[in-house]
C-alpha positions as CSV (number, residue, x, y, z in Angstrom):
1,M,98.4,98.6,72.1
2,T,96.8,97.2,75.3
3,D,99.2,95.9,77.9
4,K,98.8,92.3,79.0
5,V,98.7,91.6,82.8
6,G,98.3,88.5,85.0
7,H,97.4,90.3,88.2
8,V,96.0,93.6,89.5
9,S,96.8,95.1,92.8
10,L,95.0,97.9,94.7
11,H,96.4,99.8,97.6
12,N,93.8,101.5,99.9
13,G,95.0,104.9,101.1
14,G,91.5,106.2,101.8
15,G,89.5,106.3,105.0
16,F,87.1,103.6,103.9
17,V,86.8,99.8,103.0
18,V,87.1,99.1,99.3
19,K,86.5,95.9,97.2
20,M,87.9,95.0,93.8
21,E,85.7,94.0,90.9
22,F,86.4,93.8,87.2
23,K,84.3,94.8,84.1
24,Y,85.4,92.6,81.3
25,T,84.6,91.7,77.7
26,S,85.9,89.3,75.1
27,D,84.2,90.9,72.1
28,G,84.5,94.6,73.0
29,V,80.8,95.1,73.1
30,N,79.1,93.1,75.8
31,W,80.7,94.0,79.2
32,K,80.2,91.8,82.3
33,K,80.8,92.0,85.9
34,S,83.2,89.7,87.8
35,E,82.9,88.6,91.4
36,Q,84.1,91.0,94.1
37,T,87.2,90.5,96.5
38,D,86.8,90.8,100.2
39,G,87.2,94.3,101.7
40,I,90.5,96.1,101.7
41,T,91.0,98.3,104.8
42,L,93.1,101.4,105.2
43,G,96.7,101.0,104.5
44,K,96.4,97.5,103.0
45,T,97.2,96.2,99.6
46,K,95.5,93.4,97.8
47,K,96.8,91.6,94.7
48,V,94.4,89.5,92.8
49,D,94.3,87.2,89.7
50,P,91.2,88.3,87.8
51,G,90.6,84.7,86.9
52,D,89.9,83.8,90.5
53,L,87.0,86.3,90.2
54,G,85.6,84.5,87.1
55,V,87.2,86.6,84.4
56,P,88.0,84.4,81.3
57,N,91.6,84.3,80.0
58,G,92.1,86.8,77.2
59,S,89.4,89.3,78.3
60,T,89.8,93.0,78.2
61,I,89.5,94.1,81.8
62,I,88.8,97.4,83.7
63,L,89.3,97.7,87.4
64,K,86.3,98.9,89.4
65,A,86.8,99.9,93.0
66,I,83.7,99.2,95.0
67,V,83.8,101.7,97.9
68,V,81.6,100.3,100.8
69,A,78.9,102.8,101.7
70,G,80.4,105.3,99.3
71,K,81.0,106.1,95.6
72,D,82.5,103.5,93.5
73,N,85.4,104.4,91.1
74,E,86.3,103.0,87.7
75,A,89.8,102.9,86.3
76,K,90.5,104.7,83.1
77,Q,92.9,102.1,81.7
78,Q,92.1,98.8,80.0
79,F,94.2,95.7,80.0
80,I,94.2,92.3,78.5
81,Y,94.0,89.6,81.2
82,E,96.5,86.9,80.5
83,K,96.6,84.0,83.1
84,G,100.2,83.4,84.3
85,N,101.5,86.7,82.9
86,P,104.1,87.9,85.5
87,A,103.0,91.6,85.0
88,T,100.8,93.4,87.8
89,A,98.8,96.5,87.1
90,E,99.2,98.5,90.3
91,Y,96.5,100.9,91.5
92,T,95.9,103.1,94.6
93,I,92.8,104.7,95.8
94,T,92.8,107.8,98.2
95,G,90.3,110.2,99.5
96,T,86.9,109.9,101.3
97,T,83.9,107.6,100.7
98,L,82.2,110.1,98.5
99,N,85.2,111.9,97.1
100,N,88.0,109.4,96.1
101,T,90.6,109.2,93.5
102,L,91.5,105.9,91.8
103,G,94.9,106.0,90.0
104,L,97.3,103.7,88.2
105,I,100.7,103.7,89.8
106,G,102.2,101.5,87.0
107,I,102.9,98.1,85.7
108,Q,105.2,96.0,87.8
109,Q,107.1,93.5,85.7
110,I,108.5,90.6,87.7
111,A,111.5,89.0,86.1
112,V,111.2,85.2,85.9
113,H,114.6,83.5,86.4
């Protein structure tokens, strides 16, 4: 079963600037690209609601890390984007512009009181 998330975060541990983009589909066949975030510099973390980048609610999403002047990287995991869901898929990217690794840290569930 695919986990549902309302946000995705990316920590930049690499020596480059990276932007977040999503591949998404609502039918499992036709994949589209979302808009991109602003650049994330070394040591910074950005948390984004995929809907803010044009991803429709209920879509299957895959994080794509756009490495400025380098080799882009695509996550291996798929999630269902559910607007308002408190869960955040947390990723980190490390390495260099041409040899980087994108990895899922985990899913952060934020308790709503």
